[in-house]
C-alpha positions as CSV (number, residue, x, y, z in Angstrom):
1,M,-63.0,-7.6,31.5
2,E,-65.1,-4.5,31.5
3,N,-62.2,-2.5,32.1
4,F,-59.5,-4.9,30.0
5,N,-61.6,-4.4,26.9
6,L,-62.0,-0.3,27.7
7,T,-57.7,-0.1,28.0
8,L,-58.0,-1.6,24.4
9,D,-59.5,0.9,22.4
10,A,-58.1,2.8,19.8
11,A,-56.1,5.1,21.6
12,F,-54.4,1.2,22.6
13,W,-53.9,0.3,18.5
14,I,-52.4,3.7,17.6
15,T,-50.0,3.4,19.9
16,V,-48.5,0.1,19.1
17,A,-49.1,1.2,15.2
18,A,-47.0,4.0,16.7
19,I,-44.4,1.7,18.7
20,V,-43.9,-0.7,15.6
21,A,-43.6,2.3,13.2
22,L,-40.8,3.8,15.5
23,L,-39.5,-0.1,15.8
24,L,-39.0,-0.4,11.4
25,M,-37.6,3.6,12.4
26,S,-35.5,1.7,14.1
27,A,-34.0,-0.2,12.7
28,F,-33.6,1.8,9.1
29,F,-31.6,4.1,11.3
30,S,-29.6,0.9,12.6
31,G,-29.1,-0.3,9.3
32,S,-28.1,2.9,7.4
33,E,-25.4,3.8,9.4
34,T,-23.8,0.5,9.2
35,A,-24.3,-0.1,5.5
36,L,-23.3,3.4,4.8
37,T,-20.1,3.2,6.9
38,A,-19.3,-0.7,6.2
39,A,-19.9,0.1,2.3
40,S,-16.3,-0.2,-0.2
41,R,-15.9,3.7,-1.3
42,G,-14.4,2.0,-4.5
43,K,-17.1,-0.2,-5.1
44,L,-19.6,2.8,-5.0
45,R,-17.4,4.5,-7.0
46,S,-17.7,1.8,-9.5
47,Q,-21.3,1.8,-9.7
48,A,-21.4,5.3,-9.5
49,D,-19.4,5.1,-13.1
50,R,-21.7,2.8,-14.4
51,G,-25.0,5.2,-13.4
52,S,-26.2,4.4,-10.1
53,R,-27.8,7.0,-8.6
54,G,-27.9,5.7,-5.3
55,A,-23.8,5.3,-5.0
56,A,-23.5,8.7,-6.1
57,R,-25.6,10.1,-3.2
58,A,-24.0,7.4,-0.6
59,L,-20.6,8.5,-2.2
60,K,-21.3,12.2,-1.6
61,I,-22.9,11.8,1.9
62,T,-20.4,9.5,3.4
63,E,-17.4,12.5,3.0
64,D,-18.3,14.0,5.7
65,N,-18.8,10.9,8.3
66,E,-18.9,12.5,11.4
67,R,-21.9,14.5,9.9
68,L,-23.4,11.4,8.7
69,I,-23.2,9.5,11.7
70,G,-24.0,12.0,14.0
71,S,-27.1,12.5,12.2
72,V,-28.1,9.0,12.0
73,L,-27.4,8.5,15.1
74,L,-29.7,11.8,16.2
75,G,-32.3,9.9,14.3
76,N,-32.1,6.3,16.2
77,N,-31.8,7.6,20.0
78,I,-35.1,10.0,19.3
79,V,-37.1,7.0,17.5
80,N,-35.6,4.5,20.4
81,I,-36.2,6.6,23.5
82,L,-40.0,7.2,22.0
83,A,-40.8,4.0,21.2
84,A,-39.1,2.8,25.0
85,S,-41.4,6.4,26.1
86,L,-44.3,4.9,24.7
87,A,-44.2,1.1,25.8
88,T,-44.1,2.1,29.2
89,A,-46.7,4.0,29.1
90,L,-48.7,1.1,27.5
91,F,-47.7,-1.3,29.8
92,T,-48.1,0.9,32.7
93,R,-51.6,1.4,31.4
94,L,-52.2,-2.2,31.1
95,F,-50.5,-4.0,33.7
96,G,-49.3,-1.1,36.2
97,D,-46.7,-0.5,38.3
98,N,-44.9,-3.4,37.2
99,G,-45.6,-2.4,33.6
100,V,-42.2,-0.5,33.5
101,A,-40.1,-3.9,34.0
102,L,-42.1,-5.2,31.3
103,A,-42.0,-2.6,29.0
104,T,-37.4,-2.6,29.6
105,L,-37.7,-6.4,29.0
106,V,-39.6,-6.2,26.0
107,M,-38.6,-3.4,24.2
108,T,-34.6,-4.9,24.9
109,A,-35.3,-7.8,22.9
110,L,-37.7,-6.0,20.7
111,V,-34.7,-3.2,20.3
112,L,-32.1,-6.1,19.9
113,V,-33.2,-8.0,17.6
114,F,-35.5,-5.8,15.0
115,A,-33.9,-2.3,15.2
116,E,-30.0,-3.4,15.8
117,V,-28.8,-7.1,14.7
118,L,-31.4,-8.2,11.2
119,P,-30.9,-4.2,10.1
120,K,-27.1,-4.5,10.2
121,T,-26.4,-8.3,9.5
122,Y,-28.6,-7.5,6.4
123,A,-26.4,-3.9,5.7
124,I,-23.1,-5.8,6.4
125,T,-23.5,-8.8,3.8
126,N,-25.2,-6.3,1.3
127,A,-23.6,-2.8,1.7
128,E,-23.0,-1.2,-1.2
129,R,-26.5,-2.2,-2.2
130,A,-28.0,-1.0,0.6
131,A,-26.3,1.5,0.9
132,A,-27.3,3.2,-2.3
133,L,-30.8,2.6,-1.4
134,V,-31.0,4.4,2.0
135,A,-28.7,7.2,0.1
136,P,-31.8,9.5,-0.8
137,I,-33.1,9.3,2.5
138,I,-30.4,9.4,4.7
139,D,-28.9,12.9,2.9
140,L,-32.5,14.3,3.3
141,V,-32.1,13.7,7.5
142,V,-28.3,14.4,7.2
143,L,-29.9,18.1,5.8
144,V,-32.6,18.2,8.3
145,F,-30.5,17.7,11.7
146,A,-27.6,19.3,10.6
147,P,-27.9,22.3,11.9
148,I,-28.6,20.6,16.0
149,V,-25.3,17.9,14.4
150,T,-23.5,21.0,13.8
151,A,-24.3,22.6,17.5
152,V,-23.6,18.8,18.9
153,R,-20.3,18.8,17.2
154,A,-18.8,22.5,18.1
155,L,-20.1,21.8,22.2
156,V,-17.6,18.1,21.8
157,R,-14.6,19.2,20.4
158,G,-15.2,22.2,23.2
159,I,-15.3,19.9,26.2
160,L,-12.6,17.6,24.0
161,S,-10.0,20.6,23.9
162,V,-10.9,21.5,27.2
163,V,-9.3,18.2,28.9
164,G,-6.6,18.6,26.1
165,I,-7.3,16.7,23.5
166,S,-7.6,18.0,19.9
167,T,-9.4,16.6,16.8
168,D,-8.8,16.4,13.5
169,P,-11.7,17.9,10.9
170,D,-9.9,15.8,8.4
171,S,-9.9,12.2,10.0
172,H,-12.4,11.3,8.4
173,I,-10.6,10.9,5.1
174,L,-9.8,7.2,4.3
175,A,-5.4,5.9,4.6
176,V,-6.2,4.4,1.1
177,R,-2.9,3.3,0.3
178,E,-3.2,1.5,4.1
179,E,-6.7,0.2,3.4
180,I,-5.3,-1.2,0.1
181,A,-2.5,-2.8,1.8
182,G,-4.5,-4.0,4.5
183,A,-7.4,-5.3,2.4
184,L,-4.2,-7.6,0.3
185,S,-2.8,-9.3,3.7
186,I,-6.4,-10.2,4.9
187,G,-6.7,-11.9,1.0
188,H,-3.6,-13.4,1.0
189,A,-3.7,-14.7,4.6
190,E,-7.6,-16.1,4.1
191,G,-6.5,-17.5,0.4
192,V,-7.9,-15.0,-1.9
193,V,-5.1,-13.2,-3.3
194,E,-1.9,-14.6,-4.5
195,K,1.2,-13.7,-3.1
196,E,2.7,-12.6,-6.7
197,D,-0.1,-10.1,-6.7
198,R,-0.1,-8.5,-3.7
199,D,3.6,-8.2,-4.3
200,R,2.8,-6.3,-7.7
201,I,0.3,-4.1,-6.0
202,L,2.2,-3.7,-3.1
203,G,5.5,-3.3,-4.6
204,A,3.7,-0.2,-7.0
205,L,2.3,1.7,-4.0
206,D,5.7,1.7,-2.3
207,L,7.5,3.3,-5.2
208,A,6.7,6.9,-3.9
209,D,7.8,6.2,-0.5
210,R,11.2,4.5,-1.5
211,A,14.5,6.4,-3.1
212,V,16.5,5.2,-6.1
213,E,20.1,4.7,-3.4
214,E,18.0,1.5,-2.1
215,I,17.8,-0.7,-5.3
216,M,20.4,0.9,-7.2
217,L,23.3,-1.5,-7.7
218,H,26.1,-0.4,-6.1
219,R,29.4,1.3,-8.1
220,S,31.3,-2.3,-7.0
221,G,30.0,-4.1,-8.8
222,I,29.5,-1.7,-12.2
223,E,30.9,-2.7,-15.5
224,M,32.8,0.2,-17.4
225,V,34.4,0.9,-20.0
226,D,38.4,2.9,-19.9
227,A,37.7,5.6,-22.8
228,D,41.3,5.1,-23.0
229,A,41.4,1.8,-23.4
230,D,42.9,0.2,-27.3
231,P,39.1,0.8,-29.0
232,Q,39.7,-3.9,-29.7
233,A,39.7,-3.6,-26.7
234,I,36.9,-1.5,-25.8
235,L,34.8,-3.5,-28.4
236,E,35.8,-6.9,-27.1
237,Q,34.0,-6.2,-23.6
238,C,31.1,-4.6,-24.8
239,L,30.9,-7.4,-27.3
240,N,31.2,-10.3,-24.3
241,S,29.5,-8.0,-21.9
242,P,26.1,-9.4,-21.1
243,H,24.9,-5.6,-20.4
244,S,23.5,-3.2,-23.6
245,R,24.8,0.0,-22.1
246,L,28.5,0.4,-20.3
247,P,29.3,3.4,-18.5
248,V,32.5,5.6,-19.6
249,F,35.2,6.8,-17.8
250,R,38.2,8.1,-18.2
251,G,41.3,8.8,-15.6
252,E,39.2,7.4,-12.9
253,P,36.2,6.0,-12.1
254,D,34.1,8.5,-10.8
255,N,35.3,10.6,-14.2
256,I,32.6,9.6,-16.1
257,V,32.0,11.4,-19.7
258,G,29.8,9.0,-21.4
259,V,27.4,5.8,-22.0
260,I,28.0,3.4,-24.9
261,H,25.6,1.5,-26.3
262,A,26.1,-1.7,-27.7
263,K,23.7,-1.1,-30.3
264,D,25.0,2.6,-30.8
265,L,28.6,0.8,-31.2
266,L,27.8,-2.0,-34.3
267,R,26.0,1.3,-35.6
268,S,28.8,2.8,-35.9
269,I,31.5,0.5,-37.3
270,Y,28.9,-0.6,-40.3
271,V,28.4,3.1,-41.1
272,R,32.1,2.8,-41.4
273,S,31.7,0.3,-43.6
274,A,29.1,1.1,-45.5
275,E,31.9,4.8,-46.4
276,G,34.3,2.6,-47.5
277,A,36.3,2.3,-45.1
278,D,38.3,-0.9,-43.4
279,T,36.5,-2.7,-40.7
280,T,39.0,-4.6,-39.6
281,D,41.1,-1.4,-38.4
282,I,39.5,-0.9,-35.5
283,A,42.2,1.1,-33.9
284,K,40.5,4.6,-35.8
285,L,37.1,3.9,-34.3
286,D,35.8,7.3,-32.3
287,I,34.7,5.6,-29.3
288,N,33.6,8.6,-27.6
289,A,31.9,9.5,-30.9
290,V,29.9,6.7,-30.4
291,A,29.0,7.0,-26.5
292,M,25.8,9.2,-25.4
293,K,26.0,11.6,-22.5
294,P,25.7,10.7,-19.5
295,Y,22.8,10.9,-17.2
296,F,23.0,11.4,-13.3
297,V,20.6,11.6,-10.6
298,P,20.3,12.2,-7.2
299,E,20.8,9.3,-4.8
300,T,17.5,10.5,-3.0
301,T,15.0,10.7,-5.3
302,T,11.8,8.1,-5.0
303,L,11.2,5.0,-7.3
304,D,8.3,7.2,-8.6
305,D,9.9,10.1,-9.8
306,Q,13.1,8.5,-11.4
307,M,10.1,6.5,-13.4
308,R,8.3,8.8,-15.0
309,Q,12.1,11.0,-15.4
310,F,13.2,7.5,-17.3
311,L,9.4,7.9,-19.8
312,R,10.0,11.2,-20.5
313,L,13.6,11.2,-21.6
314,H,13.3,8.0,-23.2
315,T,16.2,6.7,-21.5
316,H,16.5,3.8,-19.6
317,F,19.8,4.0,-17.5
318,A,21.3,6.4,-15.3
319,L,24.2,7.3,-12.8
320,V,23.4,7.9,-9.4
321,V,25.5,10.5,-7.2
322,D,25.3,11.4,-3.5
323,E,25.0,15.0,-3.0
324,Y,28.9,15.6,-3.2
325,G,29.0,14.6,-7.1
326,A,30.6,11.1,-6.2
327,L,29.5,8.3,-8.0
328,Q,28.0,5.8,-6.3
329,G,26.1,3.3,-8.6
330,L,22.8,2.8,-11.5
331,I,19.8,2.3,-11.6
332,T,17.8,1.1,-15.0
333,L,14.3,1.3,-15.3
334,E,14.4,-2.5,-15.1
335,D,15.3,-2.1,-11.7
336,I,12.3,-0.3,-10.7
337,L,9.7,-2.3,-12.5
338,E,11.5,-5.4,-10.9
339,E,10.2,-3.9,-7.8
340,I,6.6,-4.7,-8.8
341,V,7.0,-7.5,-10.9
342,G,10.0,-9.4,-9.6
343,E,12.5,-10.6,-10.8
344,I,13.2,-9.7,-14.7
345,T,15.8,-12.8,-16.2
346,D,16.4,-12.6,-20.5
347,E,19.4,-15.0,-22.2
348,F,22.0,-13.2,-20.5
349,D,20.6,-13.9,-16.9
350,V,19.5,-17.2,-16.6
351,D,23.4,-18.6,-16.3
352,E,23.5,-16.3,-13.0
353,D,23.5,-17.4,-9.1
354,H,20.2,-16.7,-7.7
355,P,20.4,-14.4,-4.6
356,L,18.8,-16.9,-2.6
357,R,18.8,-20.7,-2.0
358,K,17.3,-23.1,0.4
359,T,19.6,-26.1,1.2
360,D,17.8,-29.6,2.8
361,A,19.1,-28.8,5.3
362,G,16.0,-25.8,5.9
363,D,18.9,-22.7,6.4
364,Y,18.7,-20.1,3.3
365,V,21.7,-18.9,1.4
366,V,21.7,-15.4,0.4
367,D,23.9,-13.0,-1.5
368,G,25.2,-10.3,0.9
369,A,24.0,-8.1,-1.7
370,M,20.7,-8.8,-1.6
371,T,18.4,-5.8,0.1
372,I,16.4,-6.8,2.9
373,R,13.4,-6.0,1.4
374,D,13.0,-8.3,-1.6
375,L,14.5,-11.3,1.1
376,N,11.7,-10.3,3.0
377,R,8.5,-10.6,-0.1
378,A,11.0,-13.7,-0.9
379,T,10.6,-15.9,2.5
380,E,7.4,-14.0,4.2
381,W,10.1,-12.4,7.1
382,S,9.9,-9.2,7.9
383,L,13.8,-8.6,9.1
384,P,14.2,-4.6,9.7
385,D,15.6,-2.1,6.1
386,L,15.4,1.4,8.7
387,E,19.4,1.3,9.1
388,A,20.4,-1.1,6.1
389,N,19.4,-2.0,2.4
390,T,21.2,-4.8,2.2
391,I,21.2,-8.0,4.6
392,A,25.1,-7.7,4.8
393,G,24.2,-4.6,5.8
394,L,21.7,-5.4,8.0
395,V,24.4,-8.0,10.3
396,I,27.2,-5.2,9.9
397,H,24.8,-2.5,11.2
398,E,24.0,-4.8,14.5
399,A,27.2,-7.1,14.7
400,Q,28.6,-3.1,14.7
401,T,32.1,-4.1,13.2
402,I,32.6,-6.2,9.4
403,P,32.6,-9.5,10.7
404,N,35.1,-13.0,9.7
405,Q,33.7,-16.0,8.0
406,G,32.4,-18.7,10.0
407,Q,30.9,-16.0,12.7
408,V,27.7,-16.8,14.0
409,F,25.1,-14.1,14.9
410,S,21.5,-14.2,16.3
411,F,19.0,-11.2,16.2
412,H,15.8,-10.8,15.1
413,G,14.5,-14.0,15.8
414,F,17.1,-15.2,13.1
415,R,20.4,-16.9,13.2
416,F,23.1,-15.5,10.6
417,E,26.0,-17.6,9.7
418,V,29.1,-15.7,7.4
419,A,29.3,-18.4,4.5
420,A,32.1,-15.9,2.5
421,R,33.7,-12.9,2.9
422,Q,35.6,-10.6,0.2
423,D,37.9,-8.1,1.1
424,Q,35.7,-5.8,3.9
425,R,32.3,-6.9,2.2
426,I,30.1,-9.7,3.2
427,T,29.3,-11.5,-0.3
428,R,27.2,-14.9,1.3
429,L,25.3,-15.3,4.4
430,K,23.4,-18.5,6.1
431,I,20.3,-17.6,7.3
432,R,17.8,-19.7,9.5
433,P,14.8,-19.3,11.8
434,L,15.3,-19.3,15.4
């Protein structure tokens, strides 16, 4: 009894207190690592903009994740190893040789529960708040351990380079677009984000990666005005057209000489009336004077750049040409906006056939000119769009021929039936998932 009391002296209690303090430090390092790596930089930025110094400090130290994690792991390992060593010495003093095994079991349980699971669980559920709280102290830890971490980083990279593995020093930079896209997909799968909201945001993010040729109206569908036609016929065509702007060609469709706006045409008639001219004599109307200068853009221009050009030039209408200057199609600002907000219709569009319709049998009747991207967005499918822009182009690419009406194909997990063909174009398809 006397020997046992001797063991419970001041040194014993100092050692116990040291182990408890080291476990608290281990919990701090573990929770800090989880909080700083799990915290959303967007939320931290928002808090920093509202005046949170802790959030601003957290943003600063997470810019170099490699140095941050290295410093936190170094501190965590130091306190864990020291705590285990003190516990082993303490239990050996109390229980002799059996103390080593007992110390291992006790410290494993204590570290697992109180220094790992508990702080990490709290840090995950309160990532941004915890990151802002621990950032000032971790910033000091990173500063103190910087020389050691730098040496360890150089040693690790040297070892990896010997075995042929190269490390990117900028790999810590977050791929913001992929992060947003992933978060939206997860949110939609969990029912937190609506499909329309997800499509709008992803559509805006994709503008810089998509070219004008992917969404332009092909030249075969462009309504044009013949500059040599009778002015009366031109006036009737402009008034009957659902479009406010029409390209004007002379001789052949590739020779675009201008773009006529219905408002300019009516303004010209009004001016002639105000000047006392006979407005019934439309034959004297000079169409070339009314038409605007055409605006041409390369088919490889990105949608993001084209939208900026539209806004800068205060125009909404452009003709698309290829590398040889041949007309390929046209694009409007509305076409680009539809990639973000979806189909835009007005009083002249409501009677048009919808490019996608589901039948009672479960088939989808699709316009052949509908883009694969629009079809995927509307149906939640994932048909590939690397080899073709339109659904008709995909069928022709896979079939390696222009199919006849009634032919059926199966690829990419879907059944494609050619429902209608006009000349060399597939105008309508019937699609059903297999």
